[in-house]
C-alpha positions as CSV (number, residue, x, y, z in Angstrom):
1,M,7.2,-93.4,-21.6
2,K,7.3,-89.8,-20.6
3,L,4.1,-88.0,-19.8
4,S,4.8,-85.5,-22.6
5,N,5.1,-88.3,-25.1
6,I,1.8,-89.8,-24.0
7,F,0.0,-86.5,-24.5
8,A,1.6,-86.0,-27.9
9,A,0.6,-89.4,-29.1
10,G,-2.9,-88.9,-28.0
11,L,-3.3,-92.3,-26.6
12,V,-6.8,-93.6,-25.9
13,A,-7.8,-93.1,-22.3
14,A,-8.6,-96.8,-21.8
15,A,-10.1,-98.9,-19.1
16,P,-9.4,-102.6,-18.7
17,A,-10.6,-104.4,-21.8
18,A,-13.2,-106.4,-20.0
19,S,-15.0,-103.3,-18.8
20,L,-15.1,-101.3,-22.0
21,A,-18.6,-100.4,-23.2
22,G,-20.2,-98.0,-25.6
23,P,-18.7,-96.1,-28.6
24,T,-15.3,-94.5,-28.6
25,I,-15.6,-90.7,-28.8
26,N,-12.8,-89.0,-30.7
27,G,-11.6,-85.5,-30.2
28,A,-8.7,-83.4,-31.3
29,G,-7.2,-80.0,-30.7
30,A,-5.5,-77.8,-28.2
31,S,-2.3,-79.1,-26.5
32,F,-2.8,-76.6,-23.7
33,P,-5.4,-78.8,-21.9
34,A,-4.0,-82.1,-23.1
35,P,-2.6,-83.2,-19.7
36,I,-5.9,-82.6,-17.9
37,Y,-8.1,-84.0,-20.7
38,Q,-6.0,-87.2,-20.8
39,R,-6.3,-87.5,-17.0
40,W,-10.0,-86.9,-17.0
41,F,-10.7,-89.3,-19.8
42,A,-8.5,-92.0,-18.4
43,D,-10.4,-91.7,-15.0
44,Y,-13.7,-91.7,-16.9
45,A,-12.8,-94.9,-18.8
46,R,-11.9,-96.6,-15.6
47,A,-15.1,-95.5,-13.9
48,T,-17.6,-96.2,-16.7
49,G,-15.9,-98.3,-19.3
50,N,-16.6,-95.6,-21.9
51,R,-13.6,-94.4,-24.0
52,V,-12.6,-90.9,-25.1
53,N,-9.6,-90.6,-27.4
54,Y,-8.1,-87.1,-27.4
55,Q,-5.4,-86.1,-29.9
56,S,-3.2,-83.2,-28.9
57,V,-2.6,-81.6,-32.3
58,G,-2.9,-77.8,-31.5
59,S,-5.9,-75.5,-31.6
60,G,-5.6,-74.7,-35.3
61,A,-5.6,-78.3,-36.4
62,G,-8.4,-79.1,-33.9
63,V,-10.7,-76.4,-35.4
64,R,-9.9,-77.6,-38.9
65,Q,-10.8,-81.2,-38.0
66,F,-14.0,-80.0,-36.3
67,I,-15.0,-78.0,-39.4
68,A,-14.2,-81.1,-41.6
69,G,-16.4,-83.3,-39.4
70,T,-13.6,-85.9,-38.9
71,V,-13.9,-85.9,-35.0
72,N,-16.7,-86.0,-32.5
73,F,-15.5,-82.8,-30.9
74,G,-12.7,-80.2,-31.4
75,A,-10.8,-78.2,-28.8
76,S,-9.4,-74.7,-28.9
77,D,-7.8,-72.2,-26.5
78,E,-9.3,-69.4,-28.7
79,A,-13.1,-69.2,-29.0
80,I,-14.2,-70.2,-32.5
81,K,-14.4,-67.4,-35.0
82,S,-17.9,-66.6,-36.4
83,S,-16.5,-67.2,-39.9
84,D,-15.4,-70.7,-38.9
85,A,-18.6,-71.5,-37.0
86,A,-20.6,-70.6,-40.2
87,K,-18.8,-73.4,-42.0
88,V,-20.2,-76.0,-39.6
89,K,-23.6,-77.0,-41.0
90,R,-24.4,-79.2,-38.0
91,G,-24.2,-76.2,-35.6
92,V,-21.6,-75.4,-32.9
93,V,-21.9,-75.9,-29.2
94,Q,-19.0,-74.1,-27.6
95,I,-18.3,-75.2,-24.0
96,P,-15.6,-73.8,-21.6
97,M,-14.0,-76.8,-19.9
98,V,-11.3,-75.5,-17.6
99,G,-9.2,-72.4,-17.0
100,G,-5.4,-72.1,-17.2
101,T,-2.5,-69.8,-16.9
102,I,0.2,-69.3,-19.5
103,A,3.6,-69.3,-17.8
104,V,6.8,-67.6,-19.0
105,A,8.9,-70.7,-18.4
106,Y,12.7,-70.6,-18.4
107,N,15.9,-72.6,-17.9
108,K,18.4,-70.4,-16.1
109,P,19.7,-72.0,-12.9
110,G,20.2,-69.5,-10.1
111,C,17.9,-66.9,-11.6
112,N,14.7,-65.9,-9.8
113,L,12.9,-64.1,-12.6
114,K,10.5,-61.3,-12.1
115,L,9.4,-59.6,-15.3
116,T,7.6,-56.3,-15.8
117,Q,5.0,-56.3,-18.6
118,K,7.4,-54.2,-20.7
119,Q,10.2,-56.7,-20.2
120,T,7.9,-59.6,-21.1
121,V,7.0,-57.9,-24.4
122,D,10.6,-57.0,-25.1
123,I,11.9,-60.5,-24.6
124,F,9.5,-62.0,-27.2
125,A,10.0,-59.0,-29.5
126,G,13.7,-59.7,-29.5
127,R,14.7,-56.5,-27.8
128,I,16.1,-58.2,-24.7
129,K,18.8,-60.7,-25.8
130,D,20.9,-61.3,-22.8
131,W,19.9,-62.5,-19.3
132,K,21.8,-59.7,-17.6
133,Q,19.1,-57.3,-19.0
134,V,16.6,-58.9,-16.6
135,G,18.9,-59.1,-13.6
136,C,20.3,-62.6,-14.0
137,A,23.8,-63.8,-14.8
138,A,24.9,-62.8,-18.2
139,G,24.4,-65.2,-21.1
140,P,22.5,-65.3,-24.4
141,M,18.7,-65.7,-24.1
142,M,17.0,-68.1,-26.5
143,V,13.3,-67.6,-27.0
144,V,11.2,-70.7,-27.8
145,H,7.8,-70.2,-29.4
146,R,5.1,-72.4,-31.0
147,S,5.7,-73.5,-34.6
148,D,2.1,-74.7,-35.1
149,G,-1.2,-72.9,-35.0
150,S,-2.0,-72.5,-31.4
151,G,-4.7,-71.1,-29.1
152,T,-1.9,-70.8,-26.5
153,T,-0.2,-68.4,-28.9
154,Y,-3.4,-66.5,-29.4
155,A,-3.9,-66.0,-25.7
156,F,-0.3,-65.2,-25.1
157,T,0.0,-62.6,-27.9
158,N,-3.3,-61.2,-26.9
159,S,-1.8,-60.4,-23.5
160,L,1.4,-59.1,-25.0
161,N,-0.6,-56.7,-27.1
162,A,-2.6,-55.6,-24.1
163,F,0.6,-54.9,-22.2
164,G,1.7,-52.5,-24.9
165,G,4.5,-52.2,-27.5
166,W,4.1,-55.6,-29.0
167,G,3.3,-55.0,-32.7
168,A,3.7,-58.5,-34.1
169,G,0.0,-59.4,-34.2
170,V,-2.5,-61.4,-32.2
171,S,-3.3,-64.8,-33.7
172,K,-2.9,-68.5,-33.4
173,S,0.2,-68.1,-35.7
174,V,2.3,-65.0,-35.8
175,K,5.6,-64.0,-37.5
176,W,7.9,-64.1,-34.5
177,P,10.5,-61.4,-34.3
178,T,13.0,-63.8,-32.7
179,G,13.5,-67.3,-31.4
180,V,13.0,-70.9,-32.5
181,G,9.8,-72.8,-32.9
182,A,8.6,-76.1,-31.4
183,K,5.3,-78.0,-31.9
184,G,2.8,-78.0,-29.1
185,N,3.1,-77.1,-25.5
186,E,4.9,-80.4,-25.2
187,G,7.6,-79.4,-27.7
188,V,8.1,-75.9,-26.3
189,A,8.5,-77.3,-22.8
190,G,10.9,-80.0,-24.0
191,R,13.1,-77.5,-25.8
192,I,13.3,-75.2,-22.8
193,R,14.1,-78.1,-20.5
194,Q,16.9,-79.2,-22.8
195,S,18.4,-75.8,-23.5
196,N,20.2,-73.7,-20.8
197,G,19.3,-70.1,-21.3
198,A,16.0,-70.8,-23.0
199,I,12.7,-69.0,-22.3
200,G,9.2,-69.5,-23.7
201,Y,5.5,-69.7,-23.0
202,V,3.6,-72.8,-22.0
203,N,0.5,-73.8,-20.0
204,T,1.5,-73.9,-16.4
205,G,0.8,-77.7,-16.2
206,F,3.8,-78.2,-18.5
207,V,6.0,-76.2,-16.1
208,K,5.2,-78.7,-13.4
209,S,5.5,-81.8,-15.4
210,N,8.8,-80.7,-17.0
211,K,10.3,-79.3,-13.8
212,L,10.8,-75.9,-15.2
213,Q,10.8,-72.5,-13.5
214,A,8.0,-69.9,-14.1
215,A,8.6,-66.2,-13.9
216,A,6.6,-63.9,-11.7
217,L,4.9,-61.4,-14.0
218,Q,3.8,-57.9,-13.2
219,N,0.0,-57.5,-13.4
220,K,-2.1,-54.5,-14.2
221,A,-2.0,-53.5,-10.5
222,G,1.8,-53.5,-10.6
223,K,2.2,-56.6,-8.4
224,F,4.5,-59.5,-9.4
225,V,2.4,-62.7,-9.4
226,L,3.2,-66.4,-10.1
227,P,0.9,-68.5,-12.3
228,T,-1.0,-70.3,-9.5
229,A,-4.5,-71.6,-9.6
230,A,-5.6,-68.9,-7.1
231,A,-4.0,-66.1,-9.3
232,G,-5.6,-67.6,-12.4
233,S,-9.0,-67.8,-10.7
234,A,-8.8,-64.2,-9.7
235,A,-8.2,-63.3,-13.4
236,L,-10.8,-65.6,-14.9
237,N,-13.6,-64.6,-12.5
238,G,-13.6,-61.2,-14.2
239,I,-14.4,-62.7,-17.7
240,K,-17.9,-62.0,-19.0
241,L,-19.1,-64.7,-21.4
242,D,-21.1,-63.8,-24.5
243,A,-24.1,-65.7,-25.9
244,N,-21.7,-68.3,-27.4
245,L,-19.8,-68.7,-24.1
246,A,-16.7,-66.9,-25.5
247,G,-14.8,-64.4,-23.4
248,E,-11.3,-63.2,-22.6
249,N,-9.5,-60.7,-20.4
250,P,-5.9,-60.3,-21.7
251,N,-4.7,-58.0,-18.8
252,P,-7.1,-58.4,-15.8
253,A,-7.3,-55.9,-13.0
254,G,-6.9,-56.9,-9.4
255,A,-3.8,-57.1,-7.2
256,T,-3.9,-61.0,-7.0
257,A,-4.7,-61.7,-10.7
258,Y,-2.2,-63.4,-12.9
259,P,-2.0,-61.4,-16.2
260,I,-2.0,-64.2,-18.8
261,S,-5.0,-66.4,-17.9
262,T,-7.4,-68.0,-20.3
263,L,-10.3,-70.4,-20.7
264,T,-10.1,-73.4,-23.1
265,W,-13.1,-74.7,-25.0
266,I,-14.5,-77.9,-26.4
267,L,-16.4,-77.6,-29.7
268,A,-19.3,-80.0,-30.1
269,Y,-22.0,-80.4,-32.8
270,K,-25.6,-79.4,-32.1
271,T,-26.9,-82.0,-34.5
272,G,-25.8,-85.1,-36.5
273,N,-24.3,-86.9,-33.5
274,G,-26.7,-89.9,-33.8
275,A,-26.1,-92.6,-31.3
276,N,-23.0,-90.9,-30.0
277,A,-24.9,-87.9,-28.6
278,D,-25.6,-89.5,-25.2
279,A,-22.0,-90.7,-24.9
280,I,-20.6,-87.2,-25.7
281,R,-22.9,-85.5,-23.2
282,K,-22.0,-88.0,-20.4
283,A,-18.2,-87.6,-21.0
284,L,-18.4,-83.8,-20.9
285,N,-20.8,-83.7,-17.9
286,Y,-18.3,-86.0,-16.1
287,A,-15.5,-83.5,-16.8
288,L,-17.6,-80.6,-15.6
289,S,-18.6,-82.2,-12.3
290,S,-17.3,-80.4,-9.2
291,K,-15.3,-83.5,-8.1
292,V,-13.5,-83.8,-11.4
293,Q,-12.9,-80.1,-11.8
294,S,-11.3,-80.1,-8.3
295,I,-8.2,-82.0,-9.6
296,A,-7.4,-79.1,-12.0
297,D,-5.1,-77.3,-9.5
298,D,-2.9,-80.4,-9.0
299,L,-2.3,-80.5,-12.7
300,G,-1.5,-76.8,-13.1
301,Y,-5.0,-75.7,-14.2
302,V,-7.8,-73.5,-12.8
303,P,-11.1,-75.2,-12.0
304,L,-14.3,-73.6,-13.3
305,S,-16.7,-72.3,-10.8
306,G,-19.8,-70.1,-10.4
307,S,-21.7,-68.8,-13.5
308,I,-19.0,-70.0,-16.0
309,L,-19.3,-73.6,-14.7
310,N,-23.1,-73.4,-14.6
311,R,-23.4,-72.1,-18.2
312,A,-20.9,-74.7,-19.4
313,R,-23.1,-77.5,-18.0
314,L,-26.2,-76.0,-19.6
315,A,-24.5,-75.9,-22.9
316,V,-23.8,-79.7,-22.8
317,D,-27.6,-80.2,-22.9
318,R,-27.7,-78.6,-26.4
319,I,-25.7,-81.5,-27.9
320,G,-28.4,-83.4,-29.8
321,Q,-28.7,-86.4,-32.1
């Protein structure tokens, strides 16, 4: 089975049956961090015998399930809105879990793509329609975007808006001026991989796993930067978190910063967790350990560090029975 299919199915990260212990913790939400969550939780199950089942359903669906109380935790690439948090009677503990970069991925053999911020906006606004307009061999350009409610879409459109000239809104779901839709980062990456001339936006981890190319994007300082962990870290280090651990920087300054970088959050309940409270805290503390965060780069993510990591760990302690 392909990795993308495993993530889409949301299979339980399971240890050998003889070693399984404790309750199964169920979470659902963002597809952006699905590859690393699945890896973390599979490793956690093997190490402890405790299971975490994560369903990659998109940030919008994850927040809805969290509000409905049908999961032990939700996950989103956009910090929860205050209006949504107010619907959660058990209280919300919002925890940044890992960072990531959103790549402009493409399938155009022979093309080494470097995009200005204006060109990036113009592609997704439908004003650039042919590859020759960005210095590649001529041919029609097919934009691929998300069809489901997506925190990745929120972060991406937030950056397009910051670049200037966007105009189609900043949201988990927007009315795209051009292109075709696909569900999840998995679906967008798959459609790009299968379609010569396609271009779209995905978490950088899906670029690696689908053997796609990523464009170098112009940052605020005018430099063209690839979506590496170092470039993502340079961007994320400038984010200032508020009291609810929310924060963003849609066009970070700095010569080495990648311009479309974001945090992704797990949403847990302050109360009403009962006997599961300890299991939830243990699983999240495992994921926030320095050793486990260190594998993020290998999977196309940006490990947390410094004050963001310290505040995330402190937030886990607020998950009560």
